[in-house]
C-alpha positions in Angstrom: -17.4 -19.3 74.6 -18.6 -17.1 71.7 -18.7 -13.5 70.5 -21.7 -11.4 71.5 -23.8 -10.9 68.4 -27.2 -9.6 67.4 -30.1 -12.0 67.5 -32.1 -11.4 64.3 -35.6 -12.9 64.1 -37.0 -15.1 61.3 -33.8 -16.9 60.6 -34.4 -19.8 58.3 -30.8 -20.8 57.4 -27.6 -20.9 59.3 -24.3 -21.4 57.5 -21.8 -23.4 59.5 -18.0 -22.9 58.9 -15.4 -24.9 60.9 -12.1 -23.0 60.7 -8.6 -23.7 61.9 -5.5 -21.8 60.7 -6.7 -21.3 57.1 -7.1 -17.6 57.1 -6.5 -17.0 53.4 -9.1 -19.7 52.4 -11.5 -18.4 55.1 -11.4 -14.9 53.6 -12.4 -16.3 50.2 -15.1 -18.5 51.7 -16.7 -15.7 53.8 -16.5 -13.3 50.9 -18.4 -15.5 48.4 -20.8 -16.8 51.0 -21.9 -13.3 52.2 -22.2 -12.1 48.6 -24.7 -14.9 48.0 -26.6 -14.6 51.3 -27.1 -10.9 50.8 -29.3 -11.8 47.8 -31.6 -14.2 49.6 -35.3 -13.6 50.4 -35.0 -15.4 53.8 -33.2 -14.6 57.0 -29.7 -16.1 57.4 -26.8 -16.2 59.9 -23.2 -17.4 59.5 -21.7 -19.2 62.5 -17.9 -19.8 62.4 -16.5 -22.2 64.8 -12.8 -21.2 65.3 -10.8 -24.1 66.8 -8.0 -22.0 68.2 -6.5 -20.4 65.1 -3.3 -18.5 65.5 -2.8 -17.2 61.9 -4.9 -14.1 62.0 -8.3 -15.8 61.4 -9.9 -14.4 64.6 -8.7 -10.9 63.8 -10.2 -11.2 60.2 -13.5 -12.4 61.6 -13.7 -9.7 64.3 -13.0 -7.0 61.7 -15.7 -8.5 59.3 -18.3 -8.5 62.1 -17.5 -4.9 62.9 -17.6 -3.7 59.3 -20.5 -5.9 58.1 -23.0 -6.2 60.9 -25.9 -7.0 58.5 -24.2 -10.3 57.6 -25.1 -11.7 61.1 -21.7 -13.4 61.5 -21.2 -15.1 64.8 -17.9 -16.5 66.0 -17.9 -19.5 68.4 -14.7 -20.6 69.9 -13.6 -23.9 71.6 -13.5 -24.0 75.3 -10.6 -26.5 75.1 -7.5 -26.7 72.9 -7.5 -29.2 70.1 -11.2 -29.4 69.3 -11.9 -31.9 66.5 -13.6 -31.2 63.2 -16.8 -33.1 64.2 -16.9 -31.3 67.5 -16.7 -28.0 65.8 -19.5 -28.8 63.5 -21.7 -30.1 66.2 -21.0 -27.2 68.5 -21.9 -24.6 65.8 -25.0 -26.5 64.8 -26.2 -26.8 68.4 -25.6 -23.0 68.8 -27.6 -22.4 65.6 -30.6 -24.5 66.7 -30.7 -23.1 70.2 -30.5 -19.5 69.2 -32.7 -19.6 66.1 -35.9 -21.6 66.7 -37.2 -20.8 63.2 -34.1 -22.3 61.5 -35.0 -24.9 58.9 -31.7 -25.4 57.2 -28.1 -26.0 58.2 -25.6 -25.2 55.5 -22.3 -26.9 56.1 -19.8 -24.8 54.3 -16.0 -25.4 54.5 -13.2 -22.9 54.3 -12.2 -24.3 50.9 -15.6 -23.7 49.4 -16.7 -20.8 47.1 -20.1 -19.9 45.7 -20.4 -18.2 42.4 -24.1 -17.1 43.0 -27.1 -17.7 45.3 -28.5 -20.1 42.7 -27.2 -23.4 44.2 -28.5 -22.6 47.6 -31.9 -21.6 46.3 -32.1 -24.8 44.3 -31.1 -27.0 47.3 -33.8 -25.4 49.4 -36.4 -25.9 46.6 -35.4 -29.5 46.1 -35.6 -30.4 49.8 -39.0 -28.7 50.1 -40.2 -30.7 47.1 -38.6 -34.1 48.2 -39.4 -34.7 51.9 -37.4 -37.9 52.0 -34.1 -36.1 51.4 -32.0 -35.4 54.5 -29.5 -33.2 52.6 -28.5 -31.8 49.2 -25.0 -31.1 48.0 -23.6 -30.1 44.6 -21.4 -31.2 41.8 -18.2 -29.2 42.5 -15.1 -28.1 40.6 -11.8 -26.5 41.4 -11.1 -22.8 40.6 -9.5 -23.9 37.3 -12.8 -25.6 36.2 -11.7 -29.2 36.8 -14.5 -31.3 38.3 -13.8 -33.0 41.6 -15.5 -35.5 43.8 -18.9 -34.7 45.4 -19.6 -37.9 47.1 -19.2 -41.7 47.2 -21.0 -45.0 47.8 -20.7 -46.6 51.2 -17.2 -48.1 51.4 -16.5 -51.8 51.5 -13.8 -54.0 53.2 -12.1 -54.7 49.9 -11.7 -51.0 49.1 -10.0 -50.4 52.5 -7.8 -53.5 51.9 -6.6 -52.2 48.5 -6.0 -48.6 49.7 -7.1 -45.3 48.4 -5.1 -45.3 45.1 -6.3 -48.7 43.8 -9.8 -48.2 45.1 -10.0 -44.9 43.1 -8.3 -46.4 40.0 -10.9 -49.3 40.0 -13.8 -46.9 40.8 -14.7 -48.9 43.9 -16.1 -45.9 45.8 -17.4 -43.8 43.0 -20.9 -42.3 43.6 -23.8 -44.6 43.0 -24.9 -44.7 39.4 -28.4 -43.5 40.2 -30.7 -42.0 37.6 -30.6 -38.3 37.1 -33.9 -36.7 37.8 -35.5 -33.3 37.4 -37.6 -31.5 39.9 -38.7 -27.9 39.4 -36.1 -27.5 36.7 -33.3 -28.8 39.1 -31.3 -31.8 37.8 -30.3 -34.1 40.6 -29.5 -37.7 41.7 -29.0 -39.6 44.9 -25.8 -41.1 46.3 -25.0 -42.9 49.5 -22.7 -40.1 50.7 -22.6 -36.4 49.7 -19.6 -34.7 51.1 -19.9 -31.6 53.3 -18.4 -29.3 50.8 -20.9 -27.7 50.9 -24.1 -29.4 52.0 -27.6 -28.1 52.9 -29.1 -30.2 55.7 -32.7 -30.5 56.7 -33.1 -29.6 60.4 -35.3 -32.6 61.1 -32.7 -35.0 59.7 -29.8 -33.4 61.7 -31.8 -33.6 64.9 -33.1 -37.1 64.4 -29.5 -38.4 63.6 -28.0 -36.3 66.5 -25.3 -34.9 64.2 -21.8 -36.2 63.9 -20.4 -38.9 66.3 -17.6 -36.9 67.8 -16.3 -39.7 69.9 -15.9 -42.4 67.2 -15.2 -40.1 64.2 -13.6 -36.8 65.4 -12.0 -36.2 62.0 -12.0 -38.7 59.2 -15.3 -40.3 58.0 -17.5 -38.2 60.3 -19.6 -37.4 57.2 -19.7 -41.0 56.0 -20.9 -42.3 59.4 -23.5 -39.5 59.5 -24.8 -40.4 56.0 -24.9 -44.1 56.8 -26.9 -43.5 60.0 -29.3 -41.3 58.1 -29.8 -44.0 55.6 -30.7 -46.5 58.3 -33.3 -44.0 59.5 -34.8 -43.9 56.0 -33.3 -40.7 54.7 -31.6 -40.2 51.3 -28.9 -37.8 50.1 -29.0 -35.8 46.9 -26.5 -34.0 44.7 -27.6 -31.1 42.4 -25.8 -30.5 39.1 -24.2 -27.1 39.4 -21.6 -24.9 37.8 -21.4 -22.4 40.6 -19.8 -24.3 43.5 -16.1 -24.6 44.1 -14.2 -27.0 46.4 -10.5 -26.1 46.2 -8.0 -25.8 49.0 -5.4 -24.2 46.7 -2.8 -26.6 48.0 -3.2 -25.3 51.5 -3.3 -28.4 53.8 -5.3 -28.2 57.0 -3.4 -28.1 60.3 -5.5 -31.1 61.2 -4.0 -33.2 58.3 -0.7 -34.1 59.9 -2.1 -37.4 61.2 -4.5 -37.9 58.3 -3.1 -41.3 57.2 -3.4 -42.9 60.6 -6.7 -41.3 61.3 -8.1 -42.4 58.0 -7.3 -46.0 58.6 -8.4 -46.0 62.2 -11.7 -44.3 61.3 -12.4 -46.4 58.2 -11.9 -49.6 60.0 -14.2 -48.4 62.8 -16.8 -47.3 60.3 -16.8 -50.6 58.5 -17.1 -52.5 61.8 -20.0 -50.4 62.9 -22.0 -50.6 59.6 -20.7 -53.9 58.0 -20.1 -56.0 61.1 -17.2 -57.4 63.0 -16.2 -59.7 60.2 -14.4 -56.7 58.7 -11.5 -57.4 61.1 -10.7 -60.5 58.9 -9.0 -58.1 56.4 -6.2 -57.2 58.8 -3.7 -59.6 57.2 -4.4 -57.9 53.8 -4.0 -54.5 55.4 -0.7 -55.6 57.0 0.5 -56.9 53.6 -0.3 -53.7 51.8 1.4 -51.6 54.5 4.5 -53.9 54.2 4.6 -53.5 50.4 4.2 -49.7 50.7 7.0 -49.6 53.3 9.4 -51.6 51.1 8.7 -49.3 48.1 9.4 -46.2 50.1 12.6 -47.4 51.8 14.7 -47.0 48.7 13.6 -43.3 48.2 13.5 -42.2 51.8 17.3 -41.4 52.0 17.2 -38.7 49.3 13.5 -37.7 49.4 12.1 -35.9 52.5 8.5 -36.5 51.3 9.2 -40.2 50.9 10.8 -40.3 54.3 7.7 -38.8 55.9 5.5 -41.3 54.1 7.8 -44.1 55.2 7.4 -43.1 58.9 3.6 -43.2 58.5 3.7 -46.6 56.8 5.8 -48.0 59.6 3.3 -46.6 62.1 0.5 -48.3 60.2 2.5 -51.6 60.2 2.9 -51.4 64.0 -0.7 -50.6 64.8 -2.8 -52.5 62.3 -3.4 -55.4 64.7 -4.6 -53.0 67.4 -7.1 -51.1 65.1 -4.5 -48.4 64.5 -4.7 -47.2 68.0 
């Protein structure tokens, strides 16, 4: 179900926000996004998929709609409790394309995003118009304190999963592809296997051809990686634009969806590699078991006096017990 909203004509861009119990971040995200979109020369709409928030998010959104009708903000809600991240994105995108036939661009924008100006969005549209082989364009991103953070990665390998996130990051096994920086219409950009959805401007044709996220196989972790990999197999490429005006920062506010992130990551990453690298990936299970065993032993000594270590220990034991059954 969704809130009744005006149906403006000539809509070329729909911004998609998936929100679940992050009201403070949502307020920042909506504030900066609307400030940017009010300066556009094209029609736009914002669709927020609310996955059942109980922290005041719906009240904030309802108030915003009442006080700022020109922002064309539409709230879509889940018909079932516990909707996944991928399902929320797909539902909002389907709503956008069904309601606005002139829509050319889907702008995936997360609650921990912030825009300093309309410039990044204008540059992304200009780049996609100039480069028809690009499915999507993202941006180099930073935190609010100015520190740069990751904008994407190369397609993962079995060895990076076997080593774990910390060693893979330390050895730069999943850093973005070292492609050449290019310049188009004054826009500096490069390609990478995966550009994260934080935020990401997507060409409508690419979204429709790829059929969006795979909600069954990747409800949370790696939904964007699988989508990028499937787009690559269809012949599309992903771009990142050099920008100083895009922030990706959750301000230490973990998502309510993150409580099972460790298990979900391993389950999804193994599934992702099997889909795109082949069934031989399962041969790394003994290495995964060994890593989980070592991590478990390292945590056991600290768990008695450290609640964080105790929580991590419980997750590592769960990984140990489920690795042979694909973390199910």
